[in-house]
N, C-alpha and C positions, 0 to 999 in steps of 0.2 A: 328770570332765573336768580341765581345767587347774586350777591352784590358784585360789582365790578371787580375783575381780578386784579386790576391795577389801579393804584391811587391816581386820581386826576382824570380818569376816564369815566364819563357818565354812561351808565348802562341801566336800562329798566329791567326789573325782575320779572321773569316769566314763571318761576316756581318759587315757593316760599322756602326760607331757610329752615331746616329741620334740625340743625346741629347746635344751635346756640345753647349754652348751658341753661339748665332749667331745674325745677324741683326734683329732688330724688324720687325715683319710681322704678319699678321693675321694667317698665317700658315707657319711653318718653311720650308726652301728650300727643294726640293725633294732630295732623295738620291737613288742611285742604290741599288737594293735589291739582295743580294747574288750573287755578281759578281764572275766571274771565278778567281781562285787564282793560281798564279804561283807556281811551285814546289819549296820547300825550298832547299837551297844549302846543300850539304852533311855536316853532323856534326858528325864526328867520335866519339866524346866523349859524344854523347847524349845517354841516356839510352833507353832500349827497350820500357819501359813504355812511355817515352816522344815521341818516334817515333810513337807508337800506337795512342797516343792522336792526334798528328799532322795528321796522316792519317785519323782518325775519323773526325776531323774538316773539312778536304778536302771532305770527303764523305758526311757529313751533309750539307756543302755548296752547293754541286752539287744537292742534293735532294731538298733543299730549293729553289734553282734556278728554278727547274722544278715544284715548288709548291707541292712537295710530302712530306708534313709536317708529316703525320702519320708515313711514313717510316723513316723520320729523327729522330722523337722521339724514334721509336723503336730501331734504331741503337744506340742511346745514352743509352737507357734503357738496351740494351743487353750488352754494354760495362761496364756499372755500375754493372750489375749482375755478370760479370766475375771477378770482385773485384781486380785483381792484379794492375790495373792502376787507380783504382777509387781514385779520389782526388777532391778538390774543383773545378777544371776546368771542370770536367764532370758535376758537379752541375750547374756551370755557363753556360755551353753549353745548358743544359736543360732549364735553366731560359730564355736564349735568345730565344729559340725556342717558349716557351710558350708566351713570349711577342709578337713575330711575329704572333702568332695565336690569339692575342687579349685576352689571358688568363692572364692578368697582375696580378691579385690577387695571382695566383699560382706562377708566377715568383717572385713576391715580397716576398712571404714566403720563397722561396729558397734563394734569396739574403740576407734576414734577417738571415737565418740560416748560410750562409757563414760568415757573419759579426760576429755572435755569436761564430762560430768555430775558426776563425783565429784572431779575434780582429779587430776593426775598423781601427786602424793604419796601418794594412797590406793590406787594400783594397784601390785600387787606386781611385784618386779623380773623374775621369769621371764616374766610376761605382757608387760612392756615389751619384753623381748627378742623375744618372739613377734611383737610389732608391727614392731620393726625388721626382723626376718627376712622378714616378709611384704612390707614396704615394698621391701626389696632384691629379692625375687623378682618383685615387680610392676614393677620398673624405676624405683622412686622413690628414687634414690640419695641425693639431698640430704636428703630426709625421713628416710631410714634413718640418715644421719650425724647428724642433729640428735637423733633418738631415742636412739641409742647414746651420744652425748655426754652427754645428760641422765641416762641410766642410770648411766654411769661416774662422773658427778658426785656420785652418792650415796656413793661411796667407802666409808670405814671405817664409816660409820654404818649401812650395810647389810651384814650378814655374807655374804649371798649374792653381792653385788657384789664384795666384798673377796676372797672365795674364788675367784671366776671372772674376776677383772679381767684376768689375762694373756690369756685367751682372747678376752674382750671387746675388748681392745686390738688383738689380731691381726685380728679381723673389722673393726674400725674402720679400721685401717691399709689393709686390702685395699679397703674402700670408698673411702677417700680417694685411693687410687691408681687407682681405676677398674678394679680387677681383676674379672674374671667370677667368678661363684659356683663354688666348687670342691667345695662340700659341700651336700647337701640331705638332709634326714631321710627315713627310710623312710616316716614318716607322710605327709609331703608328696608323696612319690613315689606313694604309694597314692592320695592325693587327685588327683594328675595322672592316674593310671590310670583313676579313676572319672569325672573331669570335664573333662579337657583337651579343647579344642574340635575338634582335628584327630586323625585316626587316627595320623598319624605321631607326634605328641606322646604319645599313649597307648601306642603300641608302644615308643617310646623309654623311657617310664617302666617298662613291663614288663621291657624288656631290663636296665635298671639294677637293678630289684628282684630279678631272677633271678641277678644277679652279686654281690649283697651277701654279704659274709662277715664276720660279727661275732665269729668265733672260737668261737661256740656252735653246733654243728651242728644241734641241735634247734630253736633259735630261727630260724636261717637257713632251715631246712626249712619251719617253720611260716609264715614270711614268704612263701616261694615259693608254698606252697599257697594262701595267701590271695590273692596276686597272680594266680595262675592262675584261681582260682574267680571273681575279679572279671572277668578278661579274657575268659573263655569266654562271658560274657553281653554282651560288647560289641556295638555295632551294626555294627561293621566286620568283614568276614570275615577280613581279613588279621590283625587283632588276635586274633580267636578262633583262627585257625589257629596263630599263634604260641604261644598259650596251650596248645592241645592238644599241640603238639610239645614243649613244655617240661614238661608234666605229669609228675610223679614217681609211679610206681606206688604205690598205697595199697590194701591188701587190702580194706579196709572199703568202698571206693566204686569199686574198679577197674572192675567190670563195668558198673555204672550210668553211670560217666563215659564209658566207651567207647561204650555203647549210645546215650547222649545225643549224642555227637559224630558218630556215624555217621548220625544223623537230621538233622544240621544242614542248613539250606537251601543252604549254599554247598558246591560240589564241592571247593573248596580246603580247607575244614575237614574234610570227610569223608575226603579223601586223607591229611591229616595224622593222622587217627585210625587208619588201617590199621596202621601199625607198633605203635601202642599195644595194639590188639586182639591182635596176634600175640604179645604178652607175656603174655596171660592164660593161665589153665589151659587146655590144649588143647581139651577138650570144649566149654568155654564159648566159646573163640575160634572154633571151627568153627561153632557155632550162630549167633553174631553175624555172621561173615563171610558164611555161606551165606544167611542171611535178607536181609542187605543186598544181596548179589549178585542176588538174585531181583528186587529193587526198584530197583536202581541204573540211572539213565538216562544217566549221564555215562560215555563210553568210557574215559577215563583212570582214573577211580575204579574202574570195572568191572574193568579190567585189573589194577589194584593189589589188588583183593579176590581175584581169581582167583589171582594170584601168592601172596597171603597164605595162601589155602587149600592151595596146593601146598606151601608151606613147613611149615605147621602139621601137615598130614597125611602129608607125604612121598609123596603120590600124584602121582608125576611122569608117570603114564600118562594123566592128564586134561589134554589139550592142546586148543587151538583157535586158529584164525586171528583173533586179537582185533583187529588193526588194521583199522579200517573195518567191523567187524562190526555188522550191523543188529539190530533187535529180535528177529527170528526166530532168528538165529544165537546171540544171547545167551541167549534162552530155552532153546535146545537145550543150550547149555553148562551152564546151571543144572540141567537135567534129568539130564545126564551126571554132574554132581557129586552130585545126590541119589541116583542109582542107585549110584554108586561108594561113597558113604558108608553107604548102607543095606547093601550087600554086605559092607562092612567090619565093621559091627555084627554081622551074622549070623555072620561068620567068627569074631569074638571070642567070641561066645556059645557056639559049638561047642567 
């Protein structure tokens, strides 16, 4: 996770820091989410509590990597309830998870509690910047100004502040002028995508994530894949449809992705899946399209599936009056497709 909340406490990071000042951009560069973490070297003088926290951080990182956020939170809460190893690092771990779920107001309350408990001087500078950033995103402009001012006051006695003071000053000046947020980290956009309260907010987060270009094609592609996989599980059909439409073909999961999208409860999502199915290997595309055609109740999606089959097979002789077609007519068309494709297979075998 983030660097240790308190100076002098050694904590391994389960999540990358996404808030350190960086180059100016409309959106901060993307970061990998919950990467695999190598096992720590043996530390014979480390306490049992310390090892337990390290093991918990590893477990939480793995759960987060799989988008199992409820399980990750439950693991932290269970550890806190056990009490023996409870310390501010468990609180910080929970705050990081809440932030990744877009529940920044809850994360902010925890971080403020940590500051009150240990004193601001024992909280590291990157974490103080996280607090200021979340205060700003939560609309607490005056609080963010005070936090940034206190951070910059550390000055030369804190090498991190000294190295990043120009960027901190820029953010402080924007806040003082009441300027809107011009940058948001990929990590916080992913949090919005997971937990923003309205579909419009989640759709907006998805759109921004899909446009991020950090100059590293592989990193940008990995971020887009992560965003799409989050969004296809959204409760709102519009967000799911946008995710399906934005999906980039991946040979490893292409067929499974398309099959899943074609079974979505919403016609809007199934319609968005048809062009993606057409991009599969022809034999697999035909199978998926025909199977869905036989079960599809929505006339618009049915027509798209029929058109997809015509495109993939080149069978322009299979036509039907699709507009206003009833169940019997749709069943007849499915039968014609099956006969046409069976005949094509026989012809190929000869």
